[in-house]
Biopython code that builds the backbone (N, CA, C, O; Angstrom):
import numpy as np
from Bio.PDB.StructureBuilder import StructureBuilder

atoms = [
    (1, "MET", "N", (0.698, -1.339, 0.020)),
    (1, "MET", "CA", (0.023, 0.133, 0.087)),
    (1, "MET", "C", (0.935, 1.046, 0.172)),
    (1, "MET", "O", (2.062, 0.953, 0.659)),
    (2, "SER", "N", (0.275, 2.188, -0.454)),
    (2, "SER", "CA", (1.067, 3.490, -0.571)),
    (2, "SER", "C", (0.981, 4.310, 0.657)),
    (2, "SER", "O", (0.153, 4.111, 1.546)),
    (3, "ARG", "N", (1.964, 5.330, 0.665)),
    (3, "ARG", "CA", (1.898, 5.864, 2.168)),
    (3, "ARG", "C", (0.630, 6.752, 2.094)),
    (3, "ARG", "O", (0.069, 6.843, 3.186)),
    (4, "HIS", "N", (0.112, 7.345, 1.210)),
    (4, "HIS", "CA", (-0.918, 8.076, 1.136)),
    (4, "HIS", "C", (-2.190, 7.224, 1.670)),
    (4, "HIS", "O", (-3.015, 7.674, 2.465)),
    (5, "MET", "N", (-2.217, 6.005, 1.144)),
    (5, "MET", "CA", (-3.447, 5.136, 1.554)),
    (5, "MET", "C", (-3.220, 4.813, 2.993)),
    (5, "MET", "O", (-4.258, 4.667, 3.639)),
    (6, "TRP", "N", (-2.114, 4.670, 3.632)),
    (6, "TRP", "CA", (-1.937, 4.574, 5.137)),
    (6, "TRP", "C", (-2.417, 5.667, 5.748)),
    (6, "TRP", "O", (-3.028, 5.430, 6.790)),
    (7, "PHE", "N", (-2.335, 6.736, 5.439)),
    (7, "PHE", "CA", (-2.669, 8.128, 6.083)),
    (7, "PHE", "C", (-4.057, 8.161, 5.935)),
    (7, "PHE", "O", (-4.646, 8.712, 6.865)),
    (8, "GLY", "N", (-4.956, 7.589, 4.742)),
    (8, "GLY", "CA", (-6.298, 7.608, 4.692)),
    (8, "GLY", "C", (-6.849, 6.476, 5.681)),
    (8, "GLY", "O", (-7.864, 6.783, 6.306)),
    (9, "ILE", "N", (-6.378, 5.372, 5.873)),
    (9, "ILE", "CA", (-6.877, 4.436, 6.706)),
    (9, "ILE", "C", (-6.651, 4.899, 8.054)),
    (9, "ILE", "O", (-7.560, 4.780, 8.876)),
    (10, "GLY", "N", (-5.590, 5.394, 8.363)),
    (10, "GLY", "CA", (-5.401, 6.166, 9.936)),
    (10, "GLY", "C", (-6.173, 7.010, 10.080)),
    (10, "GLY", "O", (-6.538, 7.129, 11.250)),
    (11, "GLY", "N", (-6.732, 7.873, 9.192)),
    (11, "GLY", "CA", (-7.889, 9.051, 9.503)),
    (11, "GLY", "C", (-8.876, 8.346, 9.809)),
    (11, "GLY", "O", (-9.306, 8.571, 10.941)),
    (12, "VAL", "N", (-9.510, 7.413, 9.109)),
    (12, "VAL", "CA", (-10.757, 6.450, 9.342)),
    (12, "VAL", "C", (-10.654, 5.790, 10.647)),
    (12, "VAL", "O", (-11.577, 5.837, 11.460)),
    (13, "ILE", "N", (-9.487, 5.139, 10.879)),
    (13, "ILE", "CA", (-9.509, 4.443, 12.297)),
    (13, "ILE", "C", (-9.434, 5.611, 13.323)),
    (13, "ILE", "O", (-10.103, 5.348, 14.322)),
    (14, "ILE", "N", (-8.894, 6.674, 13.368)),
    (14, "ILE", "CA", (-8.909, 7.863, 14.189)),
    (14, "ILE", "C", (-10.355, 8.385, 14.509)),
    (14, "ILE", "O", (-10.793, 8.693, 15.618)),
    (15, "GLY", "N", (-10.968, 8.416, 13.364)),
    (15, "GLY", "CA", (-12.342, 8.905, 13.363)),
    (15, "GLY", "C", (-13.302, 7.936, 14.052)),
    (15, "GLY", "O", (-14.175, 8.363, 14.809)),
    (16, "LEU", "N", (-13.154, 6.706, 13.809)),
    (16, "LEU", "CA", (-14.019, 5.849, 14.486)),
    (16, "LEU", "C", (-13.624, 5.775, 15.973)),
    (16, "LEU", "O", (-14.534, 5.760, 16.801)),
    (17, "ILE", "N", (-12.374, 5.727, 16.371)),
    (17, "ILE", "CA", (-12.184, 5.812, 17.597)),
    (17, "ILE", "C", (-12.844, 7.219, 18.474)),
    (17, "ILE", "O", (-13.362, 7.129, 19.587)),
    (18, "LEU", "N", (-12.718, 8.245, 17.849)),
    (18, "LEU", "CA", (-13.119, 9.558, 18.476)),
    (18, "LEU", "C", (-14.609, 9.440, 18.330)),
    (18, "LEU", "O", (-15.162, 10.286, 19.032)),
    (19, "LEU", "N", (-15.486, 8.655, 17.637)),
    (19, "LEU", "CA", (-17.042, 8.524, 17.677)),
    (19, "LEU", "C", (-17.434, 8.267, 19.227)),
    (19, "LEU", "O", (-18.480, 8.709, 19.702)),
    (20, "THR", "N", (-16.532, 7.541, 19.943)),
    (20, "THR", "CA", (-16.964, 7.242, 21.321)),
    (20, "THR", "C", (-16.833, 8.376, 22.197)),
    (20, "THR", "O", (-17.489, 8.381, 23.238)),
    (21, "VAL", "N", (-16.079, 9.329, 21.916)),
    (21, "VAL", "CA", (-15.527, 10.430, 22.820)),
    (21, "VAL", "C", (-16.253, 11.830, 22.509)),
    (21, "VAL", "O", (-16.808, 12.575, 23.316)),
    (22, "LEU", "N", (-16.116, 11.971, 21.264)),
    (22, "LEU", "CA", (-16.695, 13.296, 20.554)),
    (22, "LEU", "C", (-17.918, 13.360, 20.327)),
    (22, "LEU", "O", (-18.577, 12.322, 20.267)),
    (23, "PRO", "N", (-18.558, 14.740, 20.128)),
    (23, "PRO", "CA", (-19.894, 14.712, 19.403)),
    (23, "PRO", "C", (-19.896, 14.034, 17.797)),
    (23, "PRO", "O", (-18.890, 14.207, 17.108)),
    (24, "ILE", "N", (-20.633, 13.547, 17.449)),
    (24, "ILE", "CA", (-20.881, 12.695, 16.266)),
    (24, "ILE", "C", (-20.229, 13.556, 14.804)),
    (24, "ILE", "O", (-19.503, 13.080, 13.932)),
    (25, "TRP", "N", (-20.679, 14.704, 14.893)),
    (25, "TRP", "CA", (-20.316, 15.436, 13.675)),
    (25, "TRP", "C", (-18.686, 15.412, 13.561)),
    (25, "TRP", "O", (-18.226, 15.258, 12.429)),
    (26, "ILE", "N", (-17.882, 15.539, 14.540)),
    (26, "ILE", "CA", (-16.546, 15.766, 14.270)),
    (26, "ILE", "C", (-15.770, 14.678, 13.977)),
    (26, "ILE", "O", (-14.838, 14.901, 13.205)),
    (27, "PRO", "N", (-15.933, 13.289, 14.482)),
    (27, "PRO", "CA", (-15.459, 12.141, 13.973)),
    (27, "PRO", "C", (-16.044, 12.041, 12.445)),
    (27, "PRO", "O", (-15.205, 11.650, 11.633)),
    (28, "ILE", "N", (-17.085, 12.270, 12.024)),
    (28, "ILE", "CA", (-17.571, 12.175, 10.710)),
    (28, "ILE", "C", (-16.923, 13.055, 9.710)),
    (28, "ILE", "O", (-16.723, 12.693, 8.550)),
    (29, "VAL", "N", (-16.613, 14.169, 10.159)),
    (29, "VAL", "CA", (-15.822, 15.139, 9.339)),
    (29, "VAL", "C", (-14.326, 14.665, 9.232)),
    (29, "VAL", "O", (-13.718, 14.919, 8.192)),
    (30, "ILE", "N", (-13.836, 14.133, 10.036)),
    (30, "ILE", "CA", (-12.453, 13.599, 10.040)),
    (30, "ILE", "C", (-12.518, 12.373, 9.100)),
    (30, "ILE", "O", (-11.569, 12.190, 8.338)),
    (31, "ILE", "N", (-13.519, 11.559, 9.097)),
    (31, "ILE", "CA", (-13.502, 10.178, 8.060)),
    (31, "ILE", "C", (-13.628, 10.801, 6.746)),
    (31, "ILE", "O", (-12.836, 10.545, 5.840)),
    (32, "VAL", "N", (-14.688, 11.682, 6.608)),
    (32, "VAL", "CA", (-14.937, 12.320, 5.070)),
    (32, "VAL", "C", (-13.809, 12.972, 4.571)),
    (32, "VAL", "O", (-13.591, 12.971, 3.359)),
    (33, "ALA", "N", (-12.923, 13.636, 5.514)),
    (33, "ALA", "CA", (-11.785, 14.467, 4.848)),
    (33, "ALA", "C", (-10.892, 13.318, 4.676)),
    (33, "ALA", "O", (-10.396, 13.297, 3.550)),
    (34, "ALA", "N", (-10.482, 12.219, 5.548)),
    (34, "ALA", "CA", (-9.393, 11.058, 5.174)),
    (34, "ALA", "C", (-9.959, 10.427, 3.946)),
    (34, "ALA", "O", (-9.083, 9.890, 3.268)),
    (35, "ILE", "N", (-10.994, 10.345, 3.527)),
    (35, "ILE", "CA", (-11.381, 9.618, 2.343)),
    (35, "ILE", "C", (-11.191, 10.608, 1.195)),
    (35, "ILE", "O", (-10.571, 10.283, 0.182)),
    (36, "ALA", "N", (-11.740, 11.847, 1.365)),
    (36, "ALA", "CA", (-11.953, 12.766, 0.007)),
    (36, "ALA", "C", (-10.717, 13.571, -0.293)),
    (36, "ALA", "O", (-10.658, 14.066, -1.419)),
    (37, "ILE", "N", (-9.607, 13.802, 0.635)),
    (37, "ILE", "CA", (-8.457, 14.425, 0.304)),
    (37, "ILE", "C", (-7.720, 13.633, -0.785)),
    (37, "ILE", "O", (-7.652, 14.220, -1.865)),
    (38, "PRO", "N", (-7.168, 12.448, -0.722)),
    (38, "PRO", "CA", (-6.516, 11.678, -1.791)),
    (38, "PRO", "C", (-7.373, 11.548, -2.832)),
    (38, "PRO", "O", (-6.856, 11.541, -3.949)),
    (39, "ILE", "N", (-8.738, 11.426, -2.742)),
    (39, "ILE", "CA", (-9.524, 11.270, -4.079)),
    (39, "ILE", "C", (-9.624, 12.551, -4.864)),
    (39, "ILE", "O", (-9.828, 12.505, -6.077)),
    (40, "ALA", "N", (-9.467, 13.868, -4.122)),
    (40, "ALA", "CA", (-9.568, 15.051, -4.697)),
    (40, "ALA", "C", (-8.284, 15.646, -5.383)),
    (40, "ALA", "O", (-8.264, 16.516, -6.254)),
    (41, "ILE", "N", (-7.081, 14.914, -4.737)),
    (41, "ILE", "CA", (-5.914, 15.284, -5.257)),
    (41, "ILE", "C", (-5.706, 14.410, -6.438)),
    (41, "ILE", "O", (-5.088, 14.962, -7.347)),
    (42, "TRP", "N", (-6.104, 13.064, -6.671)),
    (42, "TRP", "CA", (-6.179, 12.352, -7.880)),
    (42, "TRP", "C", (-6.874, 13.017, -8.824)),
    (42, "TRP", "O", (-6.362, 13.140, -9.936)),
    (43, "ALA", "N", (-8.029, 13.508, -8.584)),
    (43, "ALA", "CA", (-8.998, 14.032, -9.515)),
    (43, "ALA", "C", (-8.528, 15.472, -10.056)),
    (43, "ALA", "O", (-9.029, 15.950, -11.074)),
    (44, "ALA", "N", (-7.489, 16.162, -9.279)),
    (44, "ALA", "CA", (-7.056, 17.296, -9.718)),
    (44, "ALA", "C", (-5.868, 17.226, -10.798)),
    (44, "ALA", "O", (-5.544, 18.186, -11.497)),
    (45, "LEU", "N", (-5.292, 16.017, -10.837)),
    (45, "LEU", "CA", (-4.230, 15.588, -11.871)),
    (45, "LEU", "C", (-5.002, 15.562, -13.068)),
    (45, "LEU", "O", (-6.157, 15.149, -13.172)),
    (46, "GLY", "N", (-4.128, 16.131, -14.146)),
    (46, "GLY", "CA", (-4.618, 16.092, -15.534)),
    (46, "GLY", "C", (-4.622, 14.427, -15.929)),
    (46, "GLY", "O", (-4.106, 13.530, -15.263)),
    (47, "SER", "N", (-5.307, 14.306, -17.118)),
    (47, "SER", "CA", (-5.277, 12.624, -17.338)),
    (47, "SER", "C", (-3.994, 12.170, -18.018)),
    (47, "SER", "O", (-3.808, 10.963, -18.177)),
    (48, "SER", "N", (-3.075, 13.083, -18.438)),
    (48, "SER", "CA", (-1.713, 12.789, -18.859)),
    (48, "SER", "C", (-0.811, 12.469, -17.523)),
    (48, "SER", "O", (0.049, 11.589, -17.523)),
    (49, "ASN", "N", (-1.100, 13.255, -16.436)),
    (49, "ASN", "CA", (-0.158, 12.877, -15.290)),
    (49, "ASN", "C", (-0.962, 11.779, -14.610)),
    (49, "ASN", "O", (-0.260, 11.051, -13.908)),
    (50, "ARG", "N", (-2.217, 11.484, -14.637)),
    (50, "ARG", "CA", (-2.621, 10.173, -14.120)),
    (50, "ARG", "C", (-2.131, 8.887, -14.623)),
    (50, "ARG", "O", (-1.797, 7.890, -13.984)),
    (51, "ARG", "N", (-2.154, 9.148, -16.221)),
    (51, "ARG", "CA", (-1.631, 7.829, -16.978)),
    (51, "ARG", "C", (-0.104, 7.668, -16.750)),
    (51, "ARG", "O", (0.366, 6.530, -16.745)),
    (52, "ARG", "N", (0.772, 8.853, -16.543)),
    (52, "ARG", "CA", (2.004, 8.613, -16.308)),
    (52, "ARG", "C", (2.540, 7.972, -15.133)),
    (52, "ARG", "O", (3.434, 7.127, -15.076)),
    (53, "ILE", "N", (1.722, 8.605, -14.005)),
    (53, "ILE", "CA", (1.752, 7.942, -12.736)),
    (53, "ILE", "C", (1.321, 6.356, -12.661)),
    (53, "ILE", "O", (2.103, 5.606, -12.077)),
    (54, "SER", "N", (0.239, 5.863, -13.166)),
    (54, "SER", "CA", (-0.237, 4.524, -13.443)),
    (54, "SER", "C", (0.719, 3.941, -14.217)),
    (54, "SER", "O", (0.842, 2.757, -13.906)),
    (55, "GLY", "N", (1.491, 4.299, -15.148)),
    (55, "GLY", "CA", (2.722, 3.594, -15.741)),
    (55, "GLY", "C", (3.754, 3.429, -15.012)),
    (55, "GLY", "O", (4.405, 2.405, -15.221)),
    (56, "MET", "N", (4.192, 4.325, -14.001)),
    (56, "MET", "CA", (5.211, 4.190, -13.162)),
    (56, "MET", "C", (4.905, 3.099, -12.086)),
    (56, "MET", "O", (5.748, 2.291, -11.697)),
    (57, "ARG", "N", (3.603, 3.157, -11.638)),
    (57, "ARG", "CA", (3.400, 2.285, -10.846)),
    (57, "ARG", "C", (3.267, 0.653, -11.152)),
    (57, "ARG", "O", (3.433, -0.289, -10.377)),
    (58, "ARG", "N", (2.906, 0.659, -12.573)),
    (58, "ARG", "CA", (2.964, -0.883, -13.096)),
    (58, "ARG", "C", (4.456, -1.137, -13.301)),
    (58, "ARG", "O", (4.803, -2.294, -13.060)),
    (59, "ARG", "N", (5.546, -0.170, -13.755)),
    (59, "ARG", "CA", (6.703, -0.638, -13.962)),
    (59, "ARG", "C", (7.548, -0.782, -12.600)),
    (59, "ARG", "O", (8.729, -1.110, -12.723)),
    (60, "GLY", "N", (7.083, -0.584, -11.441)),
    (60, "GLY", "CA", (7.491, -0.693, -10.261)),
    (60, "GLY", "C", (8.487, 0.435, -9.692)),
    (60, "GLY", "O", (9.388, 0.220, -8.880)),
    (61, "GLN", "N", (8.157, 1.691, -10.273)),
    (61, "GLN", "CA", (9.021, 2.816, -10.148)),
    (61, "GLN", "C", (8.666, 3.587, -8.801)),
    (61, "GLN", "O", (9.469, 4.162, -8.067)),
    (62, "LEU", "N", (7.073, 3.457, -8.608)),
    (62, "LEU", "CA", (6.676, 4.109, -7.290)),
    (62, "LEU", "C", (6.062, 2.854, -6.489)),
    (62, "LEU", "O", (6.049, 1.715, -6.954)),
    (63, "GLY", "N", (5.583, 3.189, -5.299)),
    (63, "GLY", "CA", (5.132, 2.243, -4.314)),
    (63, "GLY", "C", (4.059, 1.458, -5.003)),
    (63, "GLY", "O", (3.753, 1.724, -6.165)),
    (64, "PRO", "N", (3.511, 0.556, -4.368)),
    (64, "PRO", "CA", (2.424, -0.369, -4.924)),
    (64, "PRO", "C", (1.082, 0.555, -4.800)),
    (64, "PRO", "O", (-0.007, 0.114, -5.166)),
]
sb = StructureBuilder()
sb.init_structure("model")
sb.init_model(0)
sb.init_chain("A")
sb.init_seg("    ")
for serial, (resi, resn, name, xyz) in enumerate(atoms, 1):
    if name == "N":
        sb.init_residue(resn, " ", resi, " ")
    sb.init_atom(name, np.array(xyz, "f"), 0.0, 1.0, " ", f" {name:<3s}", serial, name[0])
structure = sb.get_structure()
């Protein structure tokens, strides 16, 4: 898994733990942000950059 995927998973886990301590809306915001930020960054890339990064992953030049 890539480093960014670990950050996303960590954000979701922290949000789930905070569900027991804080008001319901704060952990939900954390969970949504942990999922939405990587997706927004990927969507912000142009199609040629996405294609280039995917090719680099296939060739093993980037993390899995």
